[in-house]
VOGU-3710 file (C-alpha; in Angstrom, 3 decimals, decimal comma):
1> mllnaisgqr> -36,395/1,376/54,003  -36,279/-2,237/55,207  -38,451/-1,430/58,216  -40,964/0,101/55,813  -40,832/-3,141/53,839  -41,560/-5,444/56,792  -44,275/-3,045/57,942  -46,187/-3,830/54,766  -45,982/-0,503/52,929  -46,997/-1,305/49,374
11> eyrlvhvcgt> -44,256/0,712/47,644  -41,613/-1,396/49,443  -42,588/-4,883/48,245  -39,284/-5,517/46,434  -36,037/-4,194/47,939  -32,484/-4,751/46,757  -29,654/-4,228/49,267  -26,301/-3,787/47,533  -22,759/-3,388/48,838  -19,259/-4,774/48,670
21> ggigktvllr> -18,072/-7,750/50,710  -17,949/-7,129/54,461  -20,103/-4,018/54,244  -22,722/-5,493/56,587  -25,509/-6,889/54,397  -25,884/-10,104/56,399  -25,741/-8,262/59,724  -28,425/-5,891/58,455  -30,670/-8,776/57,398  -30,267/-10,418/60,805
31> evemraaqre> -31,208/-7,142/62,495  -34,292/-6,831/60,282  -35,131/-10,464/61,062  -35,075/-9,622/64,778  -37,275/-6,531/64,245  -39,647/-8,646/62,163  -40,037/-11,155/65,009  -40,917/-8,297/67,376  -43,687/-7,279/64,971  -44,896/-10,869/64,458
41> vefllidges> -43,770/-10,826/60,836  -42,628/-14,119/59,275  -39,095/-13,522/58,009  -37,747/-16,303/55,782  -33,994/-15,953/55,142  -32,300/-18,049/52,453  -28,550/-18,202/51,841  -28,037/-17,700/48,119  -24,595/-19,304/48,213  -25,938/-22,731/49,228
51> afyspsqfte> -29,486/-22,705/47,846  -29,046/-21,812/44,179  -27,140/-24,690/42,628  -30,300/-25,576/40,693  -34,050/-24,859/40,755  -34,636/-28,142/42,568  -32,007/-27,256/45,202  -33,706/-23,904/45,823  -37,116/-25,527/45,980  -35,895/-28,034/48,549
61> slfflleehg> -34,272/-25,275/50,647  -37,449/-23,200/50,541  -39,621/-26,204/51,416  -37,668/-27,037/54,574  -37,553/-23,363/55,568  -41,339/-23,126/55,280  -41,638/-26,338/57,267  -39,376/-24,903/59,968  -41,662/-21,857/60,237  -44,798/-24,042/60,424
71> llegyssrsi> -46,173/-22,813/57,108  -46,612/-26,218/55,425  -49,522/-27,816/57,241  -50,982/-30,533/55,065  -47,826/-30,976/52,955  -45,314/-33,805/53,206  -41,678/-33,963/52,132  -42,755/-36,460/49,467  -44,711/-33,710/47,708  -41,942/-31,129/47,469
81> slaaclaalk> -42,630/-28,778/44,572  -42,153/-25,114/43,849  -45,870/-24,693/43,183  -46,670/-26,099/46,644  -44,167/-23,766/48,304  -45,523/-20,676/46,525  -49,094/-21,655/47,297  -48,237/-22,077/51,004  -46,599/-18,654/51,049  -49,633/-16,979/49,490
91> vaaesrqivl> -51,999/-18,669/51,933  -49,854/-17,564/54,880  -49,701/-14,014/53,468  -53,497/-13,731/53,755  -53,293/-13,669/57,544  -49,866/-12,157/58,284  -46,969/-10,247/56,779  -44,483/-12,555/54,984  -40,942/-11,560/53,994  -38,737/-13,709/51,763
101> avdsyehvas> -35,101/-12,554/51,956  -32,208/-13,906/49,898  -28,685/-13,179/51,124  -25,605/-13,451/48,854  -27,781/-12,942/45,807  -24,668/-12,615/43,612  -24,453/-16,431/43,738  -27,805/-16,809/41,953  -25,976/-16,109/38,658  -27,536/-18,160/35,839
111> ldnwfrrsvi> -30,711/-18,777/37,866  -31,509/-15,063/38,074  -34,080/-15,077/35,240  -35,690/-18,265/36,533  -35,918/-16,923/40,085  -37,389/-13,580/38,961  -40,054/-15,149/36,730  -40,800/-18,364/38,618  -40,567/-17,173/42,238  -40,644/-13,408/42,673
121> epllpqvvvi> -43,244/-12,587/40,021  -45,859/-15,053/41,376  -45,316/-13,925/44,976  -45,650/-10,167/44,435  -47,360/-8,205/45,846  -48,627/-10,558/48,578  -45,095/-11,377/49,826  -42,317/-8,871/50,470  -39,057/-9,859/48,744  -35,626/-8,595/49,886
131> lagrqslkge> -32,506/-9,397/47,855  -29,020/-8,671/49,228  -25,913/-9,001/47,082  -22,562/-7,516/46,155  -23,348/-6,462/42,592  -25,997/-4,171/41,202  -28,904/-5,905/39,516  -28,540/-6,301/35,768  -30,408/-7,597/32,734  -34,185/-7,504/32,874
141> wvhspawrrm> -34,093/-5,887/36,307  -32,913/-2,659/34,680  -34,076/-3,143/31,077  -37,718/-3,617/32,024  -39,528/-0,385/33,016  -41,937/-2,400/35,169  -39,186/-3,995/37,264  -37,266/-0,710/37,484  -40,290/1,025/38,955  -40,895/-1,767/41,423
151> ikelhlkefd> -37,386/-2,140/42,884  -36,265/-0,003/45,787  -32,453/0,146/45,921  -30,514/0,433/49,176  -26,768/0,919/48,637  -24,678/0,320/51,757  -21,517/2,382/52,134  -18,514/2,413/54,447  -18,668/4,470/57,633  -17,345/7,998/57,389
161> ysqtasyltk> -14,683/9,158/59,838  -17,093/10,408/62,502  -19,118/7,171/62,375  -15,902/5,140/62,598  -14,693/7,160/65,594  -18,071/6,741/67,302  -18,011/2,973/66,720  -14,467/2,566/68,039  -15,224/4,721/71,092  -17,674/2,018/72,201
171> fqisqhhret> -14,671/-0,298/72,529  -12,816/2,334/74,613  -10,160/2,721/71,920  -8,079/5,860/72,372  -8,058/8,778/69,923  -4,503/7,967/68,797  -5,386/4,345/68,075  -8,611/5,406/66,326  -6,468/7,421/63,919  -4,256/4,382/63,279
181> iwrfakghpl> -7,252/2,123/62,649  -8,829/4,669/60,320  -5,692/4,822/58,183  -5,810/1,093/57,620  -9,448/0,017/57,840  -11,075/3,243/56,678  -14,765/2,753/57,437  -15,113/-0,861/56,269  -17,490/-2,406/58,850  -16,174/-5,980/58,893
191> tlslvaalpe> -12,555/-4,835/59,128  -13,422/-2,395/61,906  -15,169/-5,097/63,925  -12,198/-7,463/63,563  -9,590/-4,796/64,343  -11,541/-3,549/67,357  -11,261/-7,056/68,817  -7,452/-7,069/68,560  -5,343/-6,553/71,685  -4,165/-3,001/72,199
201> tsiavmdkkd> -0,575/-4,062/71,591  -1,435/-5,122/68,039  -3,360/-1,928/67,313  -0,430/0,141/68,601  1,952/-1,406/66,047  -0,523/-1,879/63,221  1,406/0,531/60,991  4,516/-1,627/61,570  2,861/-4,621/59,914  1,786/-6,513/63,039
211> rqadevfesv> 1,085/-10,192/62,363  -2,360/-10,250/63,986  -3,410/-7,113/62,132  -2,128/-8,598/58,872  -4,263/-11,674/59,474  -7,331/-9,463/59,801  -6,690/-7,715/56,513  -5,910/-10,996/54,806  -9,174/-12,576/55,971  -11,136/-9,602/54,629
221> arrwlkevnn> -9,276/-9,677/51,305  -9,856/-13,426/50,964  -13,565/-12,836/51,437  -13,502/-10,437/48,474  -11,437/-12,867/46,405  -14,224/-15,445/46,609  -15,931/-13,412/43,877  -13,081/-14,138/41,450  -13,953/-17,261/39,475  -11,989/-16,490/36,301
231> pylddyieaa> -8,228/-17,230/36,440  -7,554/-14,475/33,878  -8,699/-11,935/36,474  -5,710/-12,695/38,729  -3,397/-10,700/36,440  -5,912/-7,841/36,331  -5,983/-7,710/40,126  -2,179/-7,708/40,363  -1,827/-4,892/37,820  -4,687/-2,846/39,302
241> silrkfdqav> -3,253/-3,170/42,819  -0,271/-1,085/41,682  -2,461/1,688/40,240  -4,436/4,346/42,075  -6,906/4,356/39,178  -7,076/2,581/35,870  -8,856/2,026/32,593  -8,577/-0,751/30,026  -5,683/0,927/28,189  -3,326/1,154/31,167
251> lsylmqtepd> -4,112/-2,386/32,371  -3,429/-3,794/28,898  -0,123/-1,908/28,797  0,947/-3,169/32,203  0,024/-6,777/31,417  1,363/-6,552/27,847  -1,809/-8,135/26,465  -4,313/-7,246/23,805  -7,425/-5,608/25,301  -10,094/-8,198/26,094
261> navffaftel> -13,425/-6,415/26,474  -15,205/-9,387/28,026  -12,566/-9,986/30,714  -12,272/-6,274/31,507  -16,047/-6,002/31,858  -16,084/-9,011/34,193  -13,320/-7,395/36,229  -15,126/-4,077/36,633  -18,255/-5,929/37,756  -16,507/-7,212/40,899
271> sfvkktgahw> -17,806/-5,553/44,047  -14,370/-4,295/45,137  -13,915/-2,399/41,866  -15,555/1,021/41,827  -16,135/3,532/39,040  -14,741/7,031/39,585  -15,413/9,333/36,657  -13,771/7,968/33,516  -11,657/5,490/35,493  -11,992/2,613/37,929
281> slhelfrnfm> -10,145/1,823/41,135  -9,884/-1,031/43,599  -11,381/-0,596/47,034  -8,484/0,988/48,901  -8,423/-1,557/51,714  -8,298/-4,378/49,173  -5,748/-2,590/46,988  -3,360/-1,983/49,878  -3,436/-5,615/50,936  -3,147/-7,041/47,414
291> aqdfkkrnge> -0,250/-4,726/46,496  1,703/-5,860/49,568  0,769/-9,483/48,969  1,802/-9,242/45,292  5,167/-7,756/46,245  5,803/-10,544/48,783  4,783/-13,346/46,424  6,577/-12,169/43,311  8,795/-9,171/43,921  10,369/-9,397/40,468
301> khglisqrai> 7,057/-9,274/38,656  5,792/-6,524/40,956  8,883/-4,466/40,131  8,456/-5,077/36,416  4,843/-3,941/36,355  5,698/-0,917/38,513  8,336/0,039/35,947  5,794/-0,352/33,171  3,431/1,991/35,035  6,182/4,629/35,127
311> qyymdrlmss> 6,863/4,116/31,413  3,154/4,342/30,574  2,721/7,749/32,188  6,076/8,925/30,879  4,939/8,066/27,331  1,691/9,941/27,856  3,539/13,009/29,132  5,741/12,986/26,035  2,647/12,894/23,814  0,055/15,502/22,889
321> krsatdfael> -2,474/13,779/25,192  -0,641/14,654/28,406  -2,558/15,988/31,368  -1,945/17,090/34,936  -3,365/13,732/36,031  -0,583/11,975/34,105  1,983/14,055/35,993  0,368/13,165/39,299  0,316/9,447/38,513  3,934/9,516/37,321
331> fyhignekik> 5,069/11,057/40,606  3,033/8,496/42,513  4,646/5,571/40,708  8,159/6,949/40,969  7,637/6,052/44,599  9,327/8,886/46,493  7,882/8,495/49,989  7,971/12,234/50,812  6,011/13,148/47,689  3,560/10,275/48,107
341> aaffqdltrk> 2,968/11,185/51,748  2,454/14,902/51,090  0,550/14,820/47,794  -1,431/11,587/47,958  -3,087/11,523/51,348  -6,308/9,552/51,431  -9,296/11,894/51,234  -12,028/9,496/52,405  -12,161/11,050/55,888  -13,470/14,369/54,575
351> syyvekaeqa> -14,782/15,647/51,303  -12,867/18,611/49,904  -12,668/20,405/46,601  -10,495/23,235/45,331  -11,907/26,032/43,194  -10,342/28,987/41,478  -11,589/32,190/43,103  -13,862/34,514/41,171  -14,814/38,045/42,112  -17,800/36,791/44,100
361> dmedvstyfq> -15,442/34,631/46,204  -13,198/37,488/47,336  -15,395/38,076/50,367  -14,614/34,485/51,417  -10,918/35,195/50,838  -11,207/38,260/53,097  -12,959/36,203/55,785  -10,232/33,569/55,522  -7,555/36,232/55,998  -9,286/37,469/59,141
371> krkelsmens> -9,506/33,951/60,609  -5,921/33,179/59,684  -4,556/36,296/61,409  -5,974/34,967/64,672  -3,862/31,813/64,414  -0,200/32,026/65,341  0,528/29,049/67,597  3,119/26,467/66,652  1,750/23,384/64,944  2,750/20,143/63,323
381> vdfyeqdtae> 1,049/17,765/60,935  1,928/14,148/60,199  1,795/12,870/56,631  1,494/9,092/56,536  2,702/7,030/53,571  0,767/3,761/53,411  3,147/1,635/51,331  6,252/2,217/53,465  4,472/2,947/56,775  6,586/6,108/56,994
391> tithfvseah> 5,353/9,192/58,848  6,746/12,573/57,775  6,200/15,513/60,113  5,760/19,106/58,985  6,515/21,466/61,897  5,891/25,224/61,896  7,007/27,392/64,803  4,936/30,083/66,476  7,521/32,675/65,393  7,130/31,684/61,743
401> nrkenelffd> 3,337/31,886/61,903  3,468/35,326/63,527  5,862/36,564/60,866  3,720/35,105/58,071  0,732/36,951/59,461  2,744/40,184/59,312  4,076/39,576/55,806  1,046/38,195/54,083  -2,407/38,251/55,612  -3,504/41,734/54,626
411> ledykelgce> -5,970/41,548/51,755  -5,537/45,216/50,875  -1,979/44,351/49,938  -3,188/41,853/47,340  -6,142/43,558/45,697  -4,070/44,558/42,694  -3,545/40,881/41,944  -7,236/40,335/41,367  -8,885/37,009/42,042  -6,808/34,948/39,586
421> afhllrddke> -4,046/34,219/42,100  -6,338/32,666/44,737  -7,658/29,120/45,042  -9,962/28,126/47,889  -10,205/24,716/49,528  -13,815/24,120/50,522  -15,705/21,583/52,551  -18,001/19,751/50,151  -20,845/19,635/52,685  -20,894/23,213/53,971
431> gealglsvvi> -18,906/25,009/51,254  -16,825/26,705/53,957  -13,341/27,922/52,964  -10,898/25,814/54,975  -7,701/26,374/53,014  -6,080/28,793/50,585  -3,368/28,694/47,973  -1,907/31,813/46,416  -0,089/31,223/43,130  0,781/34,507/41,439
441> pisadtidyl> 0,946/34,530/37,614  4,109/36,275/36,405  3,548/38,773/33,595  3,806/42,476/32,811  0,834/43,036/35,127  2,496/41,503/38,207  6,265/41,914/37,743  6,449/45,266/39,599  4,394/43,845/42,435  6,684/40,804/42,749
451> ktkpvsrayf> 9,810/43,017/42,690  8,649/44,999/45,716  6,942/42,456/48,008  8,641/40,398/50,739  9,571/36,825/49,867  9,341/37,296/46,076  11,494/40,449/45,766  14,768/38,647/46,542  14,589/36,731/43,287  13,291/39,427/40,960
461> rqlsaeelie> 15,647/42,144/42,205  18,731/40,083/41,409  17,696/39,515/37,770  19,438/41,401/34,982  17,475/43,691/32,692  17,544/41,034/29,965  16,230/38,361/32,352  13,443/40,650/33,575  12,285/41,204/29,992  11,608/37,450/29,714
471> yhvedriagw> 9,056/37,813/32,501  7,684/41,168/31,332  5,201/39,750/28,808  1,731/41,040/28,066  0,159/38,376/25,870  0,779/35,346/28,061  1,920/34,146/31,497  5,672/33,666/31,777  5,590/31,641/34,977  4,170/31,286/38,467
481> firmidcldp> 5,279/32,302/41,942  3,859/29,953/44,607  3,384/32,285/47,547  1,178/30,397/49,973  -0,269/26,953/50,787  -2,306/27,356/53,959  -5,022/25,606/56,013  -7,070/26,924/58,911  -6,538/23,600/60,647  -2,765/23,159/60,301
491> tdaearscll> -2,973/19,568/61,574  -5,279/18,475/58,735  -2,937/16,477/56,471  -5,737/15,649/54,018  -6,611/19,313/53,462  -3,000/20,303/52,861  -2,493/17,318/50,555  -5,547/18,323/48,534  -4,143/21,841/48,017  -0,701/20,517/47,095
501> helfplllsg> -2,204/18,122/44,569  -3,759/21,065/42,753  -0,262/22,322/41,887  0,361/19,550/39,335  -1,217/21,565/36,456  1,612/24,106/36,837  3,992/21,499/35,435  2,117/21,749/32,141  2,141/25,552/32,088  5,175/25,858/29,839
511> grilvstplp> 6,720/28,495/32,084  8,962/28,838/35,116  7,748/27,931/38,590  9,214/29,787/41,587  8,819/29,343/45,311  10,691/30,552/48,396  10,427/29,050/51,869  12,452/28,690/55,089  10,516/25,535/56,093  12,563/22,297/55,852
521> fyqhllhefg> 9,498/20,194/54,967  8,798/22,186/51,809  12,501/22,556/50,993  12,846/18,761/50,941  9,746/18,412/48,774  11,076/20,960/46,286  14,362/19,080/45,978  12,508/15,826/45,394  10,429/17,521/42,698  13,538/18,619/40,870
531> feevpgathy> 13,510/22,320/41,787  16,936/23,953/41,874  18,079/26,579/44,351  18,708/29,971/42,708  22,135/31,421/43,622  21,935/34,912/45,141  18,174/34,741/45,801  18,181/33,777/49,487  16,465/36,276/51,787  15,774/36,739/55,505
541> dygkdqpspt> 12,247/38,163/55,364  11,114/35,615/57,968  13,867/36,612/60,405  17,622/36,837/60,740  17,879/33,187/61,715  15,506/32,004/58,959  17,349/31,853/55,617  14,835/31,373/52,810  16,274/30,157/49,503  14,351/30,680/46,266
551> ylldvrghri> 13,775/27,581/44,134  13,156/27,409/40,400  11,776/24,759/38,055  11,911/25,591/34,342  9,451/23,610/32,193  9,502/25,818/29,089  9,459/24,174/25,676  11,898/21,259/25,315  12,920/21,634/28,957  9,894/19,609/30,031
561> adylrrllep> 11,392/16,525/28,343  14,783/17,150/29,964  13,060/17,590/33,309  11,211/14,278/32,979  14,410/12,432/32,089  16,212/13,880/35,122  13,242/12,955/37,273  13,468/9,316/36,248  17,220/8,917/36,683  16,920/7,603/40,279
571> vtkkpelsaa> 14,478/4,929/39,091  16,348/3,819/35,979  14,538/0,946/34,348  15,579/-2,461/35,581  16,031/-5,430/33,225  12,821/-7,111/32,105  11,844/-10,340/33,808  12,414/-13,495/31,860  9,306/-15,163/30,466  10,086/-18,200/32,617
581> tlfkftereq> 9,811/-16,128/35,785  6,917/-13,976/34,615  4,702/-16,878/33,513  6,008/-19,464/36,014  6,966/-22,007/33,354  8,206/-25,404/34,465  11,534/-26,611/33,072  9,678/-28,753/30,514  7,487/-25,817/29,469  10,573/-23,628/29,085
591> aivelvlqgy> 12,162/-26,196/26,797  9,024/-26,435/24,664  8,684/-22,651/24,270  12,352/-22,390/23,256  11,745/-24,966/20,502  8,521/-23,245/19,402  10,514/-20,033/18,960  12,928/-21,957/16,732  10,017/-23,009/14,496  9,628/-26,610/15,671
601> qngeiaknly> 6,214/-28,286/15,292  4,708/-30,574/17,941  6,038/-33,796/16,400  9,550/-32,374/16,132  9,412/-31,119/19,707  8,344/-34,590/20,883  11,302/-36,249/19,172  13,704/-33,620/20,482  12,559/-34,026/24,085  11,928/-37,822/23,924
611> vtevtvkkhm> 8,247/-37,514/24,855  5,009/-38,315/23,031  3,247/-35,760/20,870  0,210/-36,025/23,186  2,424/-34,899/26,072  3,647/-31,927/24,037  0,050/-30,942/23,235  -0,880/-31,050/26,943  2,112/-28,849/27,803  1,200/-26,431/24,976
621> trilkkvqvr> -2,331/-26,103/26,354  -0,956/-25,126/29,764  1,581/-22,740/28,200  -1,072/-20,909/26,147  -3,243/-20,587/29,240  -0,394/-19,147/31,340  0,557/-16,609/28,663  -3,120/-15,832/27,949  -2,893/-16,333/24,197  -5,002/-18,525/21,902
631> nrtqlvrkmm> -2,455/-20,142/19,599  1,255/-20,623/18,960  1,377/-17,673/16,537  0,256/-15,335/19,317  2,677/-17,095/21,677  5,634/-16,385/19,381  4,574/-12,756/18,969  4,269/-12,364/22,757  7,722/-13,832/23,333  9,241/-11,567/20,674
641> emnalpfq> 7,647/-8,549/22,343  9,664/-9,613/25,396  12,823/-9,245/23,318  12,896/-12,857/22,074  15,283/-14,171/24,743  12,731/-15,495/27,218  14,933/-17,654/29,420  18,193/-15,750/29,896
//
């Protein structure tokens, strides 16, 4: 698109390049500048960060840039004016292609309207204009049909995994180290370039929090933080760094503040905040760094807000608004490293989706079965947990895979189940089936099947007649038997994580969830999830040396509440932080707030503390700013919400 622009194609006279910090906008402009020189195109590049303090500052910057390019013959520095600069540009454009590019356009801010009307509008279409900034264009750029038609948008994105691998290969970085770098840098261009320059010893221990690697991530994060010019946004960033995704409601709950639409809007406009459906999230690279930084700086506050996140999703799950997403977020915030590693793998490397099979998909299921029967070698997959830098390995032996092929992968054996039991994991680009989950609904239609088939029969055969009747229902589903979670590429942690994540809706099913496995990895996960081993339901269908217990989780009726309470026992809520710690009050500020809570006015506080009333007023101003309230009434209410004993 930019090459079309400098080539003079009329439909590319105004181009906007947009992307988050470190994505490569400046590098791209420099590359285009070089290509322009090869084509004898005048390329005038202005730094928006230094040139847009005022119209006169921009005019002066433009004047000297034109002078540098020899485009101001007949003008002197004593006659600097915007009109003269624009006239010189138009004259030059009669004999050659002229490009005016502005980098860091986000710094134009209040001068945006002036620049559009006073500079861009007079220059078009004779001069090509390229704007590069972190935020999308707003205001008249999008409200005016004329400007909307004129602008060509170029959104820069991070590298995907294959592009990242290709880039790192140029630096002769090994496959193992490429995987490590991808986990931390993803495809962020600036981070990749800085990490690639690190010594191999630092890359090798990057997941152990190497100092040099930490300095790289900090420098990138600091670059993003330059966008933050509102002190109220610091608390938003801290709270959001704990969350995988957020909206205004959850941030307000975590910060214990009234929703402020203006501040939230300003927050979501930052380039490292991205919209995903009905929610927002921080750029993952930025979020990982800020969460670790927050925990180091103020571990108490970090722990408090983490506890509030757990309470928020717990409250939602106890309400009528609960969803499978709430369950997923609750498990994430509980912080069990095995669950986080297995269920919350980053999916930016590949694009997957899971769909419930319909009759038309059964041919794909059959094809999957055929491919799967050809795979029987031993395999292992590593699940990496970012926060703790823990790697959890799932190993499956060749003997187990051969036996699973014998027991399961015969589609004729499953036709009576219909398509309802199958879910397919597909590649978003090709639509190819790369994974399969089989979750059998338990009802009158399937109970005989489950009583006779390997793996499931051990449980159902040991039930009494009365217990079997509870499953033998015709008007609803009494529970679910998780029979299979499988991927064609057994080493693909992201694919397996995506399939596992799709199991969260079962927790809202109101039934009983059953699973049987001899594999230690899944046995540990089931224990962490709160499943209980069923006495007398262990079988040896996978071999005499492979005991396979059956596990049960009962979430019927009121049991869901009991289950949630048991789940949270290991992370019992810690005492709230004191207001003094949370808001970083000085000793004098603490004393003033204590007196405010006792009903003292400023004059009384001054006498009590032997200071002037002016001094008290100055302290009160700082206190209100720290607590983010507007007056002492709101201050008292905020302190009372913190249980009224702010300094104990």
